[in-house]
N, C-alpha and C positions, 0 to 999 in steps of 0.2 A: 428507481437507480436499477441500472442492469450490471451484472457482475459476469464477466468472460473470462475463461481460463483457456489457455493454450500453451503448448510447449515449444521452446526455442532451445533446440539441444536438450541439454539436461536441466535448463532453467525452466521453472514454473512461472508462467507471466499471467498475472491477473489484471484485467483492465476493468476499471470502474467508470461508469458512464452514467452521469446524471447528478442529482442532489443528495448529498449524504447528511441527513438531518435527523431529528427526533422520530419522524414518521418512517425513514427507510433503515435507520441504524440497526433494529434489531435483526431484520431479514438479512442485511449486509453482513452483520457480525456472524450470523450462522453460516452464511455462505462462505465466508473467508475460513471460518474454523473447519468447514467441510473440505476446502480446497487446499488448505494449507498442508504441504507435505509433512511426513514425520522426519525428514532430514533432507539436506541439500540446500537449493538455493531458490529465492522467490523474488521476482521483480513485479511490484505494484505499479501499474501504468495509469497515472492519474489524468492523462491528457483530455479524458471526456468528462472529467468531473467539473461541474459548473458552480457548486456550492457545497461548503462544509461547516456545520455548526458544532458546538462543543460536543454534541452527541457522536459526530463523526470523529473527533479527536479522540473521544473514549474508544471507539472501534480501533483507531489506529494504535492506541496504547495497549488494547488487548491482544492486537495481532503481534506488536513487539513482544509482549510478555510471553506469549504462547511460543512464539519463534525462538525465543531465547531458551525456554525450557527444552524445546525440540531440537536446539543446536542448528536452527534454520538461519540463514542469512538473508536479510530482507534489504533490497534497495527500492527506493521510490523513484520513479521516473516522471518527466513532464508535469511536475507540480504547478498547477495554475498560480499566478501572481497573487491573488486574493488569498488562496489556501495557504500559500508559502508565507505570506504576511501573518496569518492567524497562528501558524505553526511556530513561526519565529517568535512572536510575541509570548507564546505559551511555553517556549522551551523544547517543543517537540522535535525540533531540527536535530537536537543531540541524539535523538534514538535511532535516526536513520541516516544512511548514505543517500544523498538526493543528486540525481543526474538530469541533464536537460533532455534527454532522449532514450528510447528503449536501447538503442544500439550502446550508447554510453554506459548505461545500467548493466547490459550484458558484459560489456568490457570490464566494468568494476567488479562484477561477481567472477570473471574468470581470472583476474589479477589478483 
């Protein structure tokens, strides 16, 4: 799994590319902890994510908790259909604002 960070204005965009499973989750969790700002807004772009297991859900839960502690707003964009289905079945959609594109996510964070 590759984790890339870039800025779009004041928004930190973190793109996840590949499989988020028990093998990749510890490294991704550490990368996200290092990349998550101490305040502001974050957009997680999941367009390149091809698979997410329960270990990946745990990573997202930890991101949600850390963001809440740090008063950081997080939006997920481009959530693949199968990942969306897993998040829906487990109640994880309630933790995040979900948008169909990075641009829609940026608009959600601005408004």
